[in-house]
C-alpha positions as CSV (number, residue, x, y, z in Angstrom):
1,X,-11.4,8.9,6.4
2,X,-7.7,10.4,5.7
3,X,-5.6,10.2,8.6
4,X,-2.1,12.4,8.2
5,X,1.3,11.1,9.7
6,X,4.0,12.9,8.8
7,X,6.3,10.1,10.4
8,X,4.8,7.5,7.5
9,X,7.0,8.7,5.1
10,X,10.8,7.7,4.8
11,X,13.1,10.2,6.2
12,X,15.7,8.6,4.5
13,X,17.7,8.4,1.0
14,X,17.0,4.9,-1.2
15,X,20.2,3.5,-2.4
16,X,21.3,3.9,-5.2
17,X,24.8,2.1,-5.6
18,X,25.5,-1.5,-5.9
19,X,27.4,-2.7,-2.9
20,X,27.3,-4.6,0.3
21,X,25.6,-3.1,3.2
22,X,24.5,-3.6,6.9
23,X,21.4,-2.3,8.3
24,X,18.7,-2.5,10.5
25,X,15.0,-3.8,9.6
26,X,12.3,-1.6,10.2
27,X,8.9,-3.1,10.2
28,X,6.4,-0.7,8.2
29,X,3.2,0.6,9.9
30,X,0.7,-0.7,7.4
31,X,0.2,-3.7,5.8
32,X,-0.8,-3.5,1.8
33,X,-2.3,-6.2,-0.4
34,X,-1.4,-7.1,-3.8
35,X,-3.8,-7.0,-6.7
36,X,-4.7,-10.8,-6.2
37,X,-5.5,-10.0,-2.7
38,X,-2.2,-11.7,-1.1
39,X,-0.6,-10.0,1.9
40,X,2.5,-7.5,1.4
41,X,4.7,-6.7,3.9
42,X,7.3,-4.4,2.8
43,X,10.7,-4.5,4.8
44,X,12.9,-1.6,5.3
45,X,16.7,-1.8,5.7
46,X,18.3,1.6,7.0
47,X,21.9,1.6,7.2
48,X,24.1,4.3,9.3
49,X,24.0,6.6,7.5
50,X,20.3,6.4,6.7
51,X,20.4,5.4,3.6
52,X,17.5,2.8,2.9
53,X,16.5,-0.2,0.8
54,X,13.1,-1.8,0.8
55,X,12.2,-5.7,-0.1
56,X,8.6,-6.6,-0.4
57,X,7.1,-10.3,1.3
58,X,4.2,-11.4,-0.6
59,X,2.5,-14.2,1.4
60,X,2.1,-16.9,-1.6
61,X,3.6,-20.2,-1.2
62,X,6.2,-19.9,-4.3
63,X,8.0,-16.1,-2.4
64,X,7.9,-18.1,0.9
65,X,11.9,-19.2,0.1
66,X,12.4,-15.5,0.4
67,X,11.3,-15.9,4.3
68,X,14.3,-18.7,4.6
69,X,17.0,-16.7,3.3
70,X,15.8,-13.8,5.2
71,X,16.2,-15.8,8.7
72,X,19.4,-16.8,7.5
73,X,20.9,-13.5,7.0
74,X,19.4,-12.2,10.2
75,X,19.7,-14.9,12.7
76,X,22.5,-18.0,11.1
77,X,23.0,-19.9,14.6
78,X,19.4,-20.0,15.9
79,X,19.9,-17.6,18.7
80,X,18.1,-14.2,17.5
81,X,14.7,-15.0,16.0
82,X,12.4,-17.9,17.7
83,X,12.1,-20.3,15.0
84,X,13.9,-23.6,15.4
85,X,15.2,-25.4,12.3
86,X,12.2,-27.7,10.9
87,X,9.3,-25.6,12.5
88,X,6.1,-25.7,10.0
89,X,4.2,-22.8,10.3
90,X,0.9,-22.1,8.4
91,X,1.2,-19.1,7.0
92,X,-1.8,-19.5,4.7
93,X,-3.4,-17.3,7.8
94,X,-2.6,-13.5,6.5
95,X,-2.1,-13.1,10.5
96,X,0.4,-15.6,10.7
97,X,2.4,-14.4,8.1
98,X,2.8,-11.0,9.5
99,X,3.0,-12.2,12.9
100,X,6.3,-13.9,11.5
101,X,8.5,-11.1,10.1
102,X,7.3,-9.1,12.8
103,X,9.9,-10.8,14.4
104,X,12.6,-9.4,12.2
105,X,12.1,-5.6,13.5
106,X,15.0,-4.0,14.8
107,X,17.2,-6.8,14.2
108,X,20.3,-6.3,11.6
109,X,21.3,-7.5,8.4
110,X,23.7,-7.4,6.0
111,X,22.5,-7.2,2.2
112,X,22.9,-6.6,-1.6
113,X,22.3,-3.9,-3.7
114,X,22.6,-4.2,-7.2
115,X,21.0,-2.1,-10.3
116,X,18.8,-3.8,-13.1
117,X,17.4,-1.8,-16.4
118,X,13.9,-1.9,-17.1
119,X,11.8,-0.7,-19.6
120,X,9.1,1.9,-18.5
121,X,5.7,2.4,-19.6
122,X,6.6,5.1,-21.9
123,X,9.3,3.4,-23.4
124,X,12.4,5.1,-21.5
125,X,15.1,2.7,-19.8
126,X,15.0,3.1,-16.0
127,X,17.1,1.7,-13.2
128,X,15.6,-0.6,-10.4
129,X,17.8,-1.5,-7.4
130,X,17.4,-5.2,-6.3
131,X,17.9,-6.2,-2.6
132,X,19.1,-9.4,-1.1
133,X,19.6,-10.4,1.9
134,X,22.8,-12.0,3.0
135,X,23.8,-15.1,5.1
136,X,26.7,-13.2,7.1
137,X,28.6,-16.4,6.6
138,X,28.9,-15.8,2.9
139,X,30.9,-13.2,0.9
140,X,30.3,-11.4,-2.5
141,X,31.6,-14.3,-5.1
142,X,28.1,-16.2,-4.0
143,X,25.8,-13.7,-5.1
144,X,24.2,-14.1,-8.1
145,X,26.7,-13.4,-11.2
146,X,24.2,-10.1,-12.4
147,X,24.7,-9.1,-8.7
148,X,29.0,-10.0,-8.4
149,X,29.0,-7.6,-11.7
150,X,27.6,-5.0,-10.9
151,X,28.6,-4.4,-7.3
152,X,32.4,-5.1,-8.6
153,X,31.4,-2.3,-11.5
154,X,30.3,-0.2,-8.9
155,X,33.3,-0.5,-6.5
156,X,35.7,0.0,-9.7
157,X,34.0,2.8,-10.6
158,X,34.5,4.5,-7.2
159,X,38.2,3.5,-6.9
160,X,38.8,5.4,-10.2
161,X,41.4,4.4,-13.1
162,X,44.4,2.6,-11.8
163,X,46.7,4.2,-14.1
164,X,46.6,8.1,-15.2
165,X,46.7,8.0,-19.1
166,X,48.6,10.1,-20.8
């Protein structure tokens, strides 16, 4: 059965410019599964201007490092989220994973967005925008080189040339 829900559509526009942003986290209304059956939660980060970025969290052990990155970005000093350093959780149960991520709903964070080129199935080149939550104590210089360089290039392009050529 299909249920009409006009509120399920994002009202914002996707971020398509490299840079450092601040946004509020929104927990999705629906949870998905990957083709392999793993739980997938797509958190949406919304800036003050209404631009959005999406970050996917998949409940497989090799992807759990992203949870610590998100935790450090939202709560670097351990005062907002009720999880202590060193605490061990059994995230193999899908509901535990979902409950952990629900704690981030409504919190703010700083995140970086940078473009990455990819080849589409039809052979043309496309651009995807990667999202990385950032520890607010860190600077752009501590991002991966590909992100740092893309953000710097976007900032330079926005500022325009320093000199007017004659």
